[in-house]
Each structure stands twice: as structure tokens, then as C-alpha cells.
Backbone as CSV, one residue per row, in Angstrom:
resi,resn,N_x,N_y,N_z,CA_x,CA_y,CA_z,C_x,C_y,C_z
1,UNK,0.840,-1.166,0.000,0.000,0.000,0.000,0.890,1.235,0.000
2,UNK,0.697,2.116,-0.959,1.511,3.326,-1.087,1.000,4.390,-0.123
3,UNK,1.939,5.110,0.465,1.556,6.192,1.355,1.708,7.525,0.643
4,UNK,1.201,8.573,1.252,1.308,9.899,0.660,2.764,10.305,0.514
5,UNK,3.612,9.855,1.438,5.025,10.207,1.381,5.700,9.640,0.138
6,UNK,5.193,8.512,-0.381,5.786,7.915,-1.578,5.696,8.865,-2.765
7,UNK,4.564,9.527,-2.938,4.406,10.416,-4.082,5.218,11.693,-3.905
8,UNK,5.371,12.161,-2.665,6.126,13.386,-2.452,7.624,13.146,-2.613
9,UNK,8.071,11.895,-2.434,9.489,11.594,-2.604,9.801,11.130,-4.028
10,UNK,8.807,11.141,-4.872,8.986,10.731,-6.269,9.842,11.779,-6.991
11,UNK,10.946,11.354,-7.571,11.817,12.323,-8.243,11.151,12.918,-9.478
12,UNK,11.507,14.144,-9.781,10.993,14.789,-10.979,12.076,14.750,-12.048
13,UNK,11.777,14.057,-13.128,12.700,13.964,-14.249,12.333,15.009,-15.287
14,UNK,13.338,15.517,-15.979,13.062,16.444,-17.078,12.477,15.661,-18.246
15,UNK,11.947,16.377,-19.205,11.412,15.733,-20.399,12.464,14.945,-21.149
16,UNK,13.648,15.509,-21.250,14.736,14.805,-21.955,15.154,13.559,-21.179
17,UNK,15.240,13.654,-19.853,15.596,12.478,-19.047,14.559,11.379,-19.227
18,UNK,13.288,11.750,-19.207,12.213,10.771,-19.364,12.256,10.141,-20.750
19,UNK,12.446,10.961,-21.777,12.503,10.438,-23.144,13.672,9.475,-23.308
20,UNK,14.850,9.873,-22.845,16.042,9.025,-22.974,15.883,7.733,-22.179
21,UNK,15.355,7.831,-20.968,15.152,6.646,-20.140,14.129,5.711,-20.782
22,UNK,13.069,6.286,-21.339,12.054,5.467,-22.010,12.614,4.731,-23.215
23,UNK,13.432,5.416,-24.000,14.046,4.758,-25.163,15.054,3.702,-24.723
24,UNK,15.780,3.978,-23.642,16.707,2.973,-23.100,15.935,1.747,-22.629
25,UNK,14.762,1.974,-22.054,13.921,0.863,-21.596,13.483,-0.022,-22.762
26,UNK,13.412,0.569,-23.954,13.048,-0.194,-25.154,14.257,-0.894,-25.773
27,UNK,15.418,-0.741,-25.133,16.615,-1.431,-25.601,17.514,-0.618,-26.510
28,UNK,17.199,0.668,-26.669,18.022,1.508,-27.539,19.358,1.826,-26.875
29,UNK,20.402,1.902,-27.659,21.717,2.303,-27.163,21.753,3.829,-27.081
30,UNK,22.694,4.380,-26.334,22.800,5.849,-26.305,22.952,6.467,-27.699
31,UNK,23.696,5.834,-28.577,23.848,6.356,-29.945,22.513,6.342,-30.690
32,UNK,21.738,5.285,-30.523,20.420,5.205,-31.162,19.469,6.244,-30.576
33,UNK,19.531,6.433,-29.255,18.693,7.439,-28.605,19.039,8.819,-29.147
34,UNK,20.324,9.100,-29.279,20.766,10.406,-29.790,20.184,10.660,-31.176
35,UNK,20.240,9.655,-32.042,19.693,9.816,-33.400,18.179,9.994,-33.364
36,UNK,17.494,9.135,-32.602,16.023,9.182,-32.548,15.505,10.475,-31.931
37,UNK,16.180,10.943,-30.891,15.717,12.118,-30.161,16.344,13.408,-30.685
38,UNK,17.191,13.285,-31.698,17.881,14.434,-32.280,18.640,15.221,-31.209
39,UNK,19.441,14.474,-30.434,20.254,15.043,-29.365,21.715,14.690,-29.593
40,UNK,22.601,15.486,-29.046,24.020,15.152,-29.069,24.231,13.919,-28.189
41,UNK,25.114,13.021,-28.596,25.365,11.823,-27.779,25.747,12.160,-26.334
42,UNK,26.489,13.236,-26.159,26.891,13.641,-24.805,25.679,14.034,-23.963
43,UNK,24.684,14.646,-24.604,23.468,15.058,-23.893,22.674,13.837,-23.453
44,UNK,22.662,12.804,-24.281,21.970,11.564,-23.916,22.652,10.932,-22.710
45,UNK,23.971,10.841,-22.759,24.724,10.265,-21.642,24.467,11.050,-20.367
46,UNK,24.477,12.373,-20.474,24.215,13.244,-19.321,22.807,13.024,-18.778
47,UNK,21.820,12.934,-19.661,20.434,12.744,-19.240,20.241,11.397,-18.542
48,UNK,20.843,10.354,-19.094,20.718,9.026,-18.480,21.412,8.989,-17.116
49,UNK,22.562,9.617,-17.011,23.290,9.664,-15.742,22.492,10.459,-14.705
50,UNK,21.949,11.585,-15.125,21.166,12.418,-14.215,19.915,11.688,-13.735
51,UNK,19.226,11.036,-14.646,18.019,10.280,-14.275,18.369,9.157,-13.308
52,UNK,19.461,8.473,-13.570,19.900,7.390,-12.688,20.190,7.924,-11.292
53,UNK,20.862,9.064,-11.218,21.155,9.688,-9.923,19.877,10.105,-9.208
54,UNK,18.985,10.772,-9.922,17.728,11.239,-9.319,16.896,10.086,-8.785
55,UNK,16.959,8.952,-9.466,16.178,7.785,-9.060,16.876,6.967,-7.979
56,UNK,18.106,7.362,-7.640,18.841,6.660,-6.589,19.261,5.259,-6.980
57,UNK,19.473,5.054,-8.268,19.822,3.721,-8.768,21.334,3.581,-8.935
58,UNK,21.786,2.351,-8.950,23.205,2.049,-9.127,23.609,2.043,-10.597
59,UNK,22.642,1.745,-11.463,22.939,1.635,-12.893,21.664,1.902,-13.695
60,UNK,21.805,1.876,-15.009,20.684,2.197,-15.886,19.532,1.205,-15.740
61,UNK,19.841,-0.057,-15.601,18.784,-1.061,-15.422,17.981,-0.770,-14.161
62,UNK,18.668,-0.430,-13.088,17.992,-0.081,-11.841,17.161,1.170,-11.991
63,UNK,17.660,2.138,-12.745,16.928,3.386,-12.963,15.640,3.124,-13.738
64,UNK,15.730,2.290,-14.762,14.542,1.954,-15.556,13.519,1.234,-14.685
65,UNK,13.975,0.277,-13.904,13.084,-0.480,-13.019,12.383,0.439,-12.038
66,UNK,13.138,1.328,-11.413,12.557,2.255,-10.438,11.578,3.218,-11.117
67,UNK,11.925,3.712,-12.298,11.046,4.639,-13.014,9.712,3.966,-13.362
68,UNK,9.778,2.714,-13.773,8.544,1.982,-14.097,7.713,1.792,-12.827
69,UNK,8.348,1.389,-11.737,7.615,1.176,-10.476,6.961,2.457,-9.967
70,UNK,7.609,3.592,-10.216,7.072,4.866,-9.766,6.071,5.476,-10.752
71,UNK,5.864,4.800,-11.877,4.925,5.285,-12.872,5.458,6.450,-13.692
72,UNK,6.774,6.582,-13.743,7.389,7.651,-14.521,7.562,7.257,-15.987
73,UNK,7.517,5.979,-16.263,7.612,5.467,-17.640,6.400,4.612,-17.932
């Protein structure tokens, strides 16, 4: 059972972080995400790293899992 505190502690991802994380969840590589999202590869790497940090995950797989559980993806 989720408490009110769960929603208030839910991290806020930027649109680019959400888009990059969503494409990564579909199995896209950072290079593929950069092409699809029309972003510089460095920006994709930065967005994925930032999202992973905000979600408190150890790696990208953990970030995707947490984002799905929190309803962010």
C-alpha cells in the first residue's frame, strides 16, 4: 500500500531524461537514442546519468526499473 510520502518523494525527471530513459527501456543504445531524439550523444549520456542519480539507482537497469515502479515510464 503506497503512502502519501511515496508520491512526495517521487523524483521529478526532465522531459529529456524521461525520453532518454524510455528509449533505453526499449533497448536503444545511447547512440540510437541520440539519433532518434535528435540530441548530441553527450546530452543523452548526461540525461541518463542524471536520471539514474535522481532515481537513486546504481545503474541504468535499476533506474529503468525504479522509473517503471514509480509510474514515470
